[in-house]
C-alpha positions in Angstrom: -39.9 32.3 101.5 -41.2 35.8 102.0 -44.7 36.6 100.7 -46.5 39.9 100.1 -48.9 39.0 103.0 -50.2 41.8 105.1 -50.9 41.6 108.8 -54.5 40.7 108.0 -53.5 37.7 105.7 -51.3 35.9 108.3 -52.5 33.5 111.0 -52.7 35.5 114.2 -52.3 38.9 112.3 -54.7 40.5 114.8 -51.8 40.4 117.3 -49.4 42.2 115.0 -48.6 45.8 116.1 -47.2 48.3 113.6 -43.6 49.1 114.5 -42.4 51.7 112.1 -38.7 51.0 112.6 -39.2 47.2 112.0 -41.4 47.9 109.0 -38.8 50.2 107.5 -36.3 47.3 107.7 -38.8 45.1 105.9 -39.6 42.8 108.8 -42.9 41.0 107.9 -45.1 38.9 110.0 -45.6 35.2 108.9 -47.5 33.6 111.8 -48.6 34.4 115.4 -49.9 31.6 117.5 -50.2 30.7 121.2 -47.1 28.6 120.7 -44.8 30.9 118.7 -44.4 33.8 116.3 -42.5 34.0 113.0 -41.2 36.9 111.0 -39.1 37.1 107.8 -36.9 39.7 106.1 -35.5 39.9 102.7 -32.0 41.3 102.9 -31.2 44.5 101.1 -27.8 46.1 100.5 -28.4 48.8 103.2 -29.1 46.2 105.8 -25.7 44.4 105.4 -22.5 44.7 107.3 -19.0 45.1 105.7 -18.9 41.3 105.1 -22.1 41.3 103.2 -24.1 39.5 105.8 -27.2 40.9 107.7 -26.0 43.5 110.2 -26.3 42.3 113.8 -28.6 45.1 114.7 -31.1 43.9 112.0 -31.0 40.4 113.6 -31.5 41.9 117.1 -34.4 43.9 115.9 -36.0 40.9 114.3 -35.6 38.9 117.5 -37.0 41.6 119.7 -40.0 42.0 117.4 -40.7 38.3 117.1 -40.4 37.7 120.8 -42.8 40.5 121.6 -45.2 39.1 119.0 -44.9 35.8 120.7 -46.0 37.4 124.0 -49.1 38.8 122.4 -49.9 35.5 120.8 -49.3 33.6 124.0 -51.7 35.8 126.0 -54.1 36.2 123.0 -54.1 39.9 123.5 -53.0 42.8 121.3 -51.6 44.8 124.3 -48.4 46.8 124.3 -45.2 44.8 125.1 -42.0 46.4 126.2 -38.6 44.8 126.4 -37.1 44.6 129.9 -33.9 43.0 128.8 -32.5 40.9 125.9 -29.3 39.0 125.3 -28.2 37.9 121.9 -25.5 35.5 120.9 -24.3 35.5 117.2 -23.3 32.2 115.8 -23.0 32.5 112.0 -23.1 35.0 109.2 -25.3 34.3 106.2 -25.0 35.4 102.6 -28.5 34.1 101.6 -31.4 36.3 100.7 -33.8 35.7 103.5 -33.7 35.7 107.3 -36.4 34.1 109.4 -36.8 34.6 113.1 -39.0 32.6 115.5 -39.9 33.5 119.1 -41.5 31.6 121.9 -42.7 32.3 125.4 -40.9 30.0 127.9 -42.8 31.2 130.9 -45.6 33.8 131.2 -46.7 35.4 134.4 -49.4 38.0 134.8 -47.3 40.8 133.5 -43.9 39.4 132.7 -42.9 36.9 130.1 -39.6 35.1 129.5 -38.9 34.3 125.9 -36.4 32.8 123.5 -35.8 33.5 119.8 -33.7 32.2 116.9 -32.8 33.8 113.6 -31.9 31.5 110.7 -31.1 31.9 107.1 -33.2 30.2 104.4 -30.9 27.1 104.6 -31.7 26.7 108.3 -28.3 27.9 109.5 -28.5 29.3 112.9 -27.4 33.0 112.8 -28.4 34.2 116.3 -30.1 33.1 119.5 -31.7 35.4 122.0 -33.3 35.3 125.4 -35.4 38.1 126.7 -37.8 39.4 129.3 -40.9 41.3 128.3 -43.5 43.2 130.2 -47.2 43.4 129.1 -48.4 46.9 129.4 -52.2 47.2 129.9 -52.4 51.0 130.2 -50.3 54.1 129.4 -49.1 56.2 132.2 
C-alpha cells in the first residue's frame, strides 16, 4: 500500500504542508484533490497500544491531518488550516500493517470548512470515523 512517494510525486502534492509531528509518525500523503485527501501510515511498534493495534492518538492525528489536507485541496490553496474542533469515534482495532485515512469537505464557506474522515486498515475495516471543523488562515497575526 504505502509507497516511497514524496509530496512532489503525489497528485495534489502542492497542497501538502510539512507537519513535523505527522512526519515523525510516518504519515505520508497519497492524494489531494478537490474531492478528498488520502494519507497512509505503516505501523511501527512505537505507534501501538498495549493490544498491538495502532494507538488512538495516531489515528486521531491521521484524521486531523487528512481533513486539513482535504480543506486545502477543496479550496485549491496551500493556506494554513487550523482545527477548530474534532470528534472521533473508534470502531475497531487492527493488527494489519497499514492504516489509510481519507478526508472530505462536506461544506466549505469563505473561512470555515466542515469535514469528515475515516481511517481503515488495509483490509478495509473501519477503525475510526471523525467529523471536524477547520478554519482557513490567510495571514498570521
